[in-house]
C-alpha positions as CSV (number, residue, x, y, z in Angstrom):
1,M,25.6,17.1,-7.7
2,P,24.4,15.1,-10.7
3,T,26.9,13.0,-12.8
4,V,27.0,13.5,-16.5
5,L,28.8,10.7,-18.5
6,I,30.2,11.5,-21.9
7,I,30.8,8.5,-24.3
8,D,32.7,9.5,-27.5
9,D,35.7,8.2,-29.3
10,D,36.6,11.6,-30.6
11,L,39.0,13.5,-28.3
12,A,38.0,17.0,-29.6
13,T,34.3,16.3,-28.9
14,Q,35.2,15.1,-25.4
15,V,37.1,18.3,-24.7
16,I,34.2,20.6,-26.1
17,L,31.6,18.7,-23.9
18,Q,33.8,18.8,-20.8
19,K,34.4,22.5,-21.1
20,A,30.8,23.4,-22.0
21,L,29.4,21.4,-19.0
22,G,32.2,21.7,-16.5
23,N,31.3,25.1,-15.2
24,Q,27.6,24.2,-14.9
25,G,28.1,22.4,-11.5
26,Y,28.0,18.8,-12.8
27,T,30.4,15.9,-12.1
28,I,31.8,15.0,-15.5
29,A,33.0,11.5,-16.5
30,V,34.4,10.4,-19.9
31,A,34.6,7.1,-21.8
32,A,36.3,6.7,-25.0
33,D,34.2,3.9,-26.5
34,G,30.9,2.0,-25.9
35,L,32.2,-0.8,-23.8
36,E,34.1,1.6,-21.5
37,G,31.0,3.8,-21.3
38,I,28.8,0.9,-20.2
39,A,31.3,-0.1,-17.5
40,K,31.6,3.5,-16.3
41,A,27.7,3.9,-16.3
42,K,27.5,0.7,-14.0
43,E,30.2,2.1,-11.8
44,L,28.8,5.7,-11.5
45,C,25.1,5.4,-12.2
46,P,25.0,8.9,-14.0
47,A,21.9,11.0,-14.1
48,L,22.5,11.8,-17.8
49,I,24.6,10.2,-20.6
50,I,25.7,11.9,-23.8
51,C,26.7,9.2,-26.3
52,D,28.0,9.6,-29.9
53,W,26.0,7.6,-32.4
54,N,28.8,6.5,-34.7
55,M,31.6,4.7,-32.8
56,P,33.6,1.7,-33.7
57,H,32.9,-1.8,-32.2
58,L,29.8,-0.7,-30.2
59,D,27.7,2.2,-31.6
60,G,25.5,4.5,-29.7
61,L,22.3,2.7,-30.5
62,E,23.6,-0.5,-29.0
63,V,24.9,1.4,-25.9
64,C,21.6,2.8,-25.5
65,R,19.8,-0.5,-25.7
66,R,22.1,-2.1,-23.1
67,I,21.8,0.9,-20.8
68,K,18.0,1.0,-20.9
69,A,17.8,-2.8,-20.5
70,D,19.7,-2.5,-17.2
71,P,17.2,-1.7,-14.3
72,A,19.9,0.0,-12.4
73,L,20.7,2.4,-15.2
74,S,17.4,2.6,-17.1
75,S,16.3,5.9,-15.4
76,A,19.5,7.7,-16.8
77,F,18.5,10.4,-19.4
78,F,20.1,9.3,-22.6
79,V,21.1,11.8,-25.3
80,L,22.3,10.6,-28.7
81,L,25.0,12.9,-30.2
82,T,24.8,12.7,-34.1
83,A,25.1,14.5,-37.3
84,R,22.2,12.5,-38.7
85,S,19.0,14.6,-39.3
86,A,16.7,12.3,-41.1
87,I,13.3,11.6,-39.4
88,E,13.8,7.8,-39.9
89,D,17.2,8.0,-37.9
90,R,15.5,9.8,-35.1
91,V,12.7,7.3,-35.0
92,R,15.3,4.5,-34.8
93,G,17.0,6.3,-31.9
94,L,13.7,6.7,-30.0
95,D,12.7,3.1,-30.6
96,N,16.0,2.0,-29.1
97,G,15.5,4.0,-25.9
98,A,17.0,7.4,-26.6
99,D,15.4,10.3,-24.7
100,D,16.8,13.1,-26.7
101,F,19.2,14.1,-29.6
102,L,22.0,16.6,-29.9
103,A,23.1,17.7,-33.4
104,K,26.6,18.0,-34.6
105,P,28.2,20.4,-34.9
106,I,27.6,21.2,-31.2
107,E,26.0,24.5,-30.3
108,I,27.0,25.2,-26.8
109,S,24.0,27.1,-25.5
110,E,21.7,24.3,-26.9
111,L,23.8,21.6,-25.3
112,Q,23.6,23.3,-21.9
113,A,19.9,23.8,-22.2
114,R,19.2,20.2,-23.3
115,V,21.2,18.8,-20.4
116,R,19.4,21.1,-17.9
117,A,16.0,19.9,-19.3
118,G,17.1,16.3,-19.3
119,L,18.3,16.5,-15.7
120,R,14.9,18.0,-14.7
121,L,13.1,15.2,-16.5
122,Q,15.4,12.6,-14.9
123,R,14.7,14.0,-11.4
124,T,11.0,13.9,-12.1
125,N,11.3,10.3,-13.3
126,Q,13.3,9.3,-10.2
127,D,10.6,10.9,-8.0
128,L,7.9,9.0,-9.9
129,Q,9.8,5.8,-9.6
130,A,10.3,6.3,-5.8
131,Q,6.5,7.0,-5.4
132,K,5.9,3.9,-7.5
133,R,8.0,1.7,-5.3
134,M,6.3,3.1,-2.2
135,L,2.9,2.4,-3.6
136,E,3.9,-1.1,-4.6
137,S,5.2,-1.6,-1.0
138,E,2.0,-0.3,0.4
139,F,-0.2,-2.4,-2.0
140,A,1.9,-5.5,-1.0
141,E,1.3,-4.7,2.7
142,A,-2.4,-4.2,2.1
143,A,-2.6,-7.5,0.1
144,E,-0.9,-9.3,3.0
145,Y,-3.5,-7.8,5.4
146,V,-6.3,-8.9,3.3
147,R,-4.9,-12.5,3.2
148,S,-4.5,-12.5,6.9
149,L,-8.3,-11.9,7.3
150,L,-9.1,-15.0,5.3
151,P,-9.9,-18.1,7.5
152,P,-7.5,-20.9,7.9
153,P,-8.4,-24.4,6.8
154,M,-11.1,-26.1,9.0
155,H,-10.9,-29.7,10.2
156,G,-13.4,-32.1,12.0
157,S,-16.9,-33.1,11.0
158,V,-16.8,-30.4,8.4
159,A,-13.5,-29.9,6.6
160,I,-12.9,-26.8,4.5
161,D,-10.0,-25.8,2.3
162,S,-9.8,-22.7,0.2
163,R,-7.8,-20.8,-2.4
164,F,-7.7,-17.1,-3.3
165,I,-5.8,-15.6,-6.3
166,P,-6.4,-11.9,-6.9
167,S,-6.0,-10.8,-10.5
168,R,-4.0,-7.9,-9.2
169,Q,-2.2,-7.4,-5.9
170,L,-5.6,-6.7,-4.3
171,G,-8.9,-8.2,-5.3
172,G,-12.6,-7.9,-4.6
173,D,-13.3,-11.5,-3.6
174,C,-13.6,-12.4,0.0
175,F,-14.9,-15.4,2.0
176,D,-15.3,-16.7,5.5
177,Y,-16.7,-19.7,7.4
178,Y,-17.2,-20.0,11.2
179,W,-19.5,-21.7,13.7
180,L,-22.4,-19.5,14.7
181,D,-22.8,-22.0,17.6
182,P,-21.7,-25.7,18.1
183,D,-24.3,-26.9,15.7
184,Y,-24.5,-24.2,13.0
185,L,-21.8,-23.3,10.5
186,A,-22.0,-20.2,8.4
187,I,-20.3,-20.2,5.0
188,Y,-20.2,-17.3,2.5
189,L,-18.2,-16.0,-0.5
190,L,-18.6,-12.6,-2.1
191,D,-17.3,-10.9,-5.3
192,V,-17.2,-7.1,-5.5
193,S,-17.4,-5.5,-8.9
194,G,-14.1,-4.3,-10.4
195,H,-10.6,-5.0,-9.3
196,G,-7.8,-3.6,-7.1
197,L,-8.1,-1.4,-4.1
198,G,-11.5,0.0,-5.0
199,A,-13.0,-3.6,-4.8
200,A,-10.9,-4.8,-1.9
201,L,-12.2,-2.1,0.6
202,P,-15.9,-3.0,0.3
203,S,-15.2,-6.7,0.6
204,I,-13.1,-6.1,3.8
205,A,-16.0,-4.0,5.2
206,V,-18.5,-6.8,4.5
207,L,-16.2,-9.3,6.0
208,N,-15.7,-7.4,9.2
209,L,-19.4,-6.7,9.5
210,L,-20.4,-10.3,9.1
211,R,-17.7,-11.7,11.2
212,S,-18.5,-9.4,14.1
213,Q,-22.3,-9.9,13.6
214,S,-22.8,-6.2,14.2
215,M,-25.9,-5.6,12.2
216,D,-28.6,-5.0,14.8
217,G,-31.6,-7.2,14.6
218,V,-30.3,-9.6,11.9
219,N,-30.8,-13.3,12.3
220,F,-27.5,-14.7,11.0
221,Y,-29.1,-18.2,10.8
222,Q,-31.3,-17.0,8.0
223,P,-29.3,-16.3,4.8
224,N,-32.1,-14.2,3.2
225,L,-32.2,-11.8,6.0
226,V,-28.5,-11.4,6.1
227,L,-28.5,-10.6,2.4
228,S,-31.4,-8.1,2.9
229,A,-29.4,-6.3,5.6
230,L,-26.4,-6.2,3.4
231,N,-28.4,-4.8,0.6
232,E,-29.7,-2.1,2.8
233,A,-26.3,-1.2,4.1
234,F,-24.3,-1.3,0.8
235,Q,-26.4,0.4,-1.8
236,M,-24.1,1.2,-4.8
237,D,-25.2,4.8,-4.8
238,N,-23.4,5.2,-1.6
239,Q,-20.5,2.9,-2.4
240,N,-18.9,4.6,-5.4
241,D,-21.1,2.5,-7.7
242,K,-19.7,-0.8,-6.3
243,Y,-22.1,-3.7,-6.0
244,F,-21.3,-7.3,-5.1
245,T,-22.6,-10.8,-5.7
246,I,-22.7,-13.3,-2.7
247,W,-23.5,-16.8,-1.8
248,Y,-24.4,-17.3,1.9
249,G,-25.2,-20.6,3.6
250,V,-25.8,-22.0,7.0
251,Y,-25.3,-25.7,7.7
252,N,-27.0,-27.6,10.6
253,R,-24.7,-30.5,11.4
254,I,-27.4,-32.2,13.6
255,K,-30.0,-32.4,10.9
256,R,-27.4,-32.5,8.1
257,Q,-29.3,-29.7,6.4
258,L,-28.1,-26.6,4.4
259,I,-30.1,-23.5,4.1
260,Y,-28.7,-20.9,1.6
261,S,-29.5,-17.9,-0.4
262,S,-27.5,-16.0,-3.2
263,A,-27.5,-12.6,-4.8
264,G,-26.4,-12.7,-8.5
265,H,-23.7,-15.2,-7.6
266,P,-22.7,-18.4,-9.4
267,P,-24.3,-21.5,-8.0
268,A,-22.5,-23.6,-5.4
269,I,-22.0,-27.1,-6.5
270,L,-22.9,-30.0,-4.2
271,L,-21.5,-33.5,-5.2
272,S,-22.9,-36.5,-3.5
273,E,-22.6,-40.3,-4.3
274,T,-25.6,-42.1,-5.9
275,R,-26.5,-45.7,-4.9
276,T,-24.8,-46.9,-8.1
277,G,-21.6,-45.2,-7.1
278,G,-21.8,-42.4,-9.6
279,A,-21.9,-38.7,-8.7
280,H,-25.0,-36.6,-8.2
281,V,-24.6,-33.0,-8.9
282,Q,-26.8,-30.2,-7.6
283,Q,-26.5,-26.5,-8.3
284,L,-27.5,-24.5,-5.3
285,K,-28.6,-21.0,-6.2
286,T,-31.5,-18.7,-5.7
287,S,-32.5,-16.0,-8.1
288,S,-31.9,-12.4,-7.2
289,L,-30.0,-9.3,-8.1
290,P,-26.5,-8.6,-6.7
291,I,-26.2,-6.7,-3.5
292,G,-26.6,-2.9,-3.8
293,M,-28.4,-2.6,-7.1
294,L,-31.9,-1.9,-5.9
295,P,-33.0,-1.1,-2.4
296,D,-36.2,-3.1,-2.5
297,T,-34.7,-6.4,-3.8
298,R,-36.1,-9.6,-2.2
299,F,-34.0,-12.5,-1.3
300,F,-35.1,-16.1,-0.7
301,N,-33.9,-19.3,1.1
302,Q,-33.6,-22.8,-0.2
303,R,-32.9,-25.9,1.7
304,C,-31.2,-29.1,0.8
305,E,-30.3,-32.4,2.6
306,I,-26.6,-33.2,2.9
307,E,-25.8,-36.8,2.3
308,A,-22.9,-38.5,4.1
309,A,-19.5,-37.9,2.4
310,S,-20.8,-35.0,0.3
311,T,-18.7,-32.2,-1.0
312,L,-19.8,-28.6,-1.6
313,Y,-17.8,-26.1,-3.8
314,V,-18.4,-22.4,-3.5
315,F,-16.5,-20.1,-5.8
316,S,-16.4,-16.9,-7.7
317,D,-16.8,-16.7,-11.5
318,G,-13.1,-16.0,-12.0
319,I,-12.5,-19.8,-11.6
320,Y,-14.3,-20.7,-14.8
321,E,-14.3,-17.5,-17.0
322,I,-10.9,-18.6,-18.5
323,H,-9.9,-17.7,-22.1
324,Q,-8.7,-20.9,-23.8
325,S,-6.3,-21.1,-26.9
326,D,-9.4,-21.4,-29.2
327,G,-10.6,-18.1,-28.1
328,M,-13.6,-19.6,-26.2
329,L,-14.4,-19.2,-22.6
330,W,-13.9,-22.3,-20.6
331,G,-17.3,-21.9,-18.8
332,L,-19.2,-23.1,-15.8
333,D,-20.4,-26.3,-17.3
334,A,-16.8,-27.4,-18.1
335,F,-15.7,-26.5,-14.6
336,M,-18.4,-28.6,-13.1
337,Q,-17.4,-31.5,-15.4
338,L,-13.9,-31.2,-14.0
339,L,-15.1,-31.4,-10.5
340,V,-17.0,-34.5,-11.3
341,N,-14.4,-36.2,-13.4
342,D,-11.4,-35.4,-11.1
343,E,-13.1,-35.9,-7.8
344,T,-10.9,-38.7,-6.7
345,A,-7.8,-36.8,-7.7
346,I,-8.9,-33.6,-5.9
347,K,-9.5,-35.7,-2.8
348,Q,-5.9,-36.9,-3.0
349,V,-4.1,-33.7,-4.2
350,G,-6.4,-31.0,-3.0
351,L,-7.5,-27.8,-4.7
352,D,-4.2,-27.3,-6.4
353,R,-5.3,-30.0,-8.8
354,V,-8.1,-27.5,-10.0
355,L,-5.8,-24.5,-10.1
356,D,-3.2,-26.4,-12.0
357,Y,-5.7,-27.2,-14.7
358,V,-7.0,-23.6,-14.8
359,K,-3.5,-22.3,-15.2
360,Q,-2.9,-24.9,-18.0
361,I,-5.8,-23.8,-20.1
362,N,-5.5,-20.1,-19.4
363,V,-3.7,-18.6,-22.5
364,R,-3.2,-15.2,-20.9
365,D,-0.2,-14.1,-18.6
366,A,-2.6,-13.4,-15.7
367,L,-6.1,-14.1,-14.6
368,D,-8.8,-11.6,-16.0
369,D,-10.7,-11.7,-12.7
370,D,-10.2,-12.6,-9.0
371,L,-10.3,-16.3,-8.3
372,S,-11.7,-17.7,-5.1
373,L,-12.7,-21.4,-4.4
374,L,-13.9,-23.2,-1.2
375,R,-14.2,-27.0,-0.9
376,I,-16.4,-28.1,1.9
377,Q,-16.3,-31.8,2.9
378,F,-19.1,-33.1,5.1
379,N,-17.6,-36.2,6.8
């Protein structure tokens, strides 16, 4: 049985409203002023509130503002009772959170009809809120599942640390690293177009496919062959128009050699020390279209030698496509410069040093894109 709260300082109006609604099957509560009304609302959590606009001390607009600002009460359907008929007054009421208006003098049949309609809308809103909470809970569970699939930090002759920050609860970035055998380490990072669940599902599918090495006949030691197999399996025409970029590399720890291939992905950044003590920067990238765009796309391998104490960064474009206060994008070149200039600090503090800087220069409340970052140290 829904509860209707009447807030009015006029006793005659209270009696009229109670009599008109009392035989409609509602539980009726009454408050004589705004403060008492707010207190009773917190106590009873009514489904619908009828509140007089003009009251001493605390008028109906302020009561409405406070009710709608309280998460526990905001779903209540709020009806302002008023003799005002001007359009600007109704606009003020709506702007302050009112859901409906009831004109004075009160017409009983209109009152009853508006209360019935308001309660129907309130029930619908409650159902929608319940569904929203359920979806949020399921998305949070799905996000936790995605995080559980990502690999933990790696230690030893090759040390790897990572960070993953989706722009929403779920994101389209995914990465992995694992030893194909005791001498060969596979490393990859992919970025599916779009955001949310629609981008997360293909990224998980790719991760599971690569981790299980279940693509028949594919040589997982050859990055270009891996990308060709993925391109054949994930054509966007069959994937709800989703495509993805990827960087895939295989490191031979005996030869200290890295073979890699990429598909529309930002370059990996390799930092090594020069003989004079400075930093040598290499961008590791091969030119090709993203996975899924065209079925006959060709992919190519490149090789590079890994000097002692080198560091490799693999990332998605969300790490550097950051909007700054001047309206300009931060950009890849600026990100690379940060890695070079702050190399010592990053070694001491870790990847949080980079993320703290990104958050500092980002003028928006949230990231525009998913952010993934791997730091691979070749000891």
